[in-house]
N, C-alpha and C positions, 0 to 999 in steps of 0.2 A: 479492417474497416467494417463497421456494421452496415447492414443493408439499408438502402434508402438515403445515404449521405448526400447525394446530389441535390436533395430537396431541403437542404438546411442553409439557406442564405443568411448572411449576417447583415443586420441593419447598421449602416455606417453613419456615425455622428461626427460633426465637426468638433474641434476642441472645446467649443462652448456648449456641447451636449445637445445640439439641435441637428436634425437630419441635414445632410448636405443638400438634398433636394426632396421635395414631396411628390413631384410628378415629372418624371418617374421617380418613385421612391428610391433613395440611395441604398442599394443592396450590393453586396459582394458575394461571390461564390464562396463556399466553405474553404476551397483551396486558396483563394486570394486572401481570405481572412487569416488562415493559418500562416501563410507566408509573411503577412504584415506583422503578426504576433512575433514570429521568430526574428524578424528584422527590427523589432522594437519600435515600430512606427505607430502602433495603436495600443490602447489599454482595453482589456476585456472587461466589459461591464456585466455581461450575463452570458450564460452558456446553455447549450442544449444538453439533454441527457445522453447524447451519443458522443462517441470518441473515435479518434483515429489513432492507429498504432504503427510504430516502426520497430525494428529490433531493439532500439535503445530508448524510445520515447513513447509516452501515451499523453494525448492531449484531448480534452473535451472540445467539441466544436463550439466556437463562439456564436452567440445569437445576437449580441449587441456589442459593437466596438466603437471606441472614440479615437479619432486621430490625435496624436500628441502635438502636432503643429496645426495651428489655425489656418484655414484656407478662406480668405475673404471672398465674398460673393462678388460676381461681376457687377460693376456699377450700372452698366447698360446691357440689357439682354440682347442677344443677336436677333436680327430680323429673320425669322424663319417661318415657314408655313405653320408648323406645329405651334410655335410661340404666339402667332396671331390667333390660332384656334383657342389656345389656352387663355389668352387675354380676354377673348370674347366668350369664354366658358363653353366652347364647343356648340354655340348657338348661332343660327342664322340671324344676322342683325336686321333683317327685313321682316321675316315671319316669326322669329324667335323660337323656331323648332330646335331642340337639342338633338344632335345626330352624331353617329360615330364618324371618326375622322375620314374614313373612306367615302362618306357621302357628303363631305364638305369641300368647298373650294373657297378661294378668296376673290373678292370683288374690288375693283378700283372704284372708289366713290366718284372721283372725276376720272372718266375713262382715259386710258393711255392714248387713244386716238385723238383725244381733246387736250392733250398736254399733261394729263395726270401722271404722277410718278409712283413707283413702287416703294412706298415709305409707310412707316407706322401710322402717319397722319392721314393717309389716303387709301388704306386697305382695310377691309372688314371681312369677317367670316360670312359666307353665304351658302345656302343650299343650292344645288344645281338648278332647281326650278326658278328660284328668285333671281339667280345670276343670269339665266337666259331671259327672264321677263324684263329685267332692267336693261340688259344689253349694253349698248354704247351710249345710253342717254345719261344726262345729269339727273340727280335725285329729284329735283324740282319738276323736271319734264315728265317724269313717270310717277310722281307722288310716292317714291320709295326712299324714305329718309332713314338712314341707319338709326337704330334705337339708342346706341351709344356713340358719342363723337369719338372717332378713332384718334388715339394718342399713343405715344410710346410709353409702355408700362415700365415700372421699375422691376428689378429682380425680385424684390419683396412682394410686389403685387402679383407676379406670376406664381411665386411660391404659395401665396395665400389662395389664389385660384386653384392651384394644384391640390391643395388640401381638401377641396370639395369633391375630389375624385379618388377615394381610397382604392388601393389595389385589391385584387381578388384574394390575396393571401396576406394575412397579418398574424404573426405569432404572438402568443400571450406575453412573452418576455419583452416585447416592444412597447407594451401599453404605457409605461411611464415616460416614454420619449416621443410618442405620437399623440395627436390631439383630435382624433376622429371619434364621433359619438356613434360607434357601431359595435357590434358584437365581434370580438376577436376570436380567431381559431386557436385551438391548442395544439 
């Protein structure tokens, strides 16, 4: 094996040649990609200039692979803290500051102590300052109305929002399959 192989992830596309996900970007380690090639579960669309060797085989590391069987996207995304942040573009819905996930929390628009539930329609992303300021009051009581009305997003909406946050590393061979307007690394 040539030096540096752990840094050669494969972009994983669905059978329709779209990434399985944009955020996080669907990537497999080179080991998982090679295994999928040998098990005939994927087609190799592009390769790195690096290879792995065994006593009887040599194979170039795949940089882009496509699944042979289509995996349908979930109709309804799971309600998770991360998906709420992604729906709201990692922005506090009160002050609109965009912050890293560790500085965000979520706020119940109708507080739980007032009968509010933890649902897509009642939870928004908030920074710590705004969450404390709003406290257990209703939006009208403290004049803190969320910028967007909270609603359950579709999987497609979350994927589109995820495209606004390209990862730190993008290989040149992925350019034809991703749609970010940024400079790609080689």
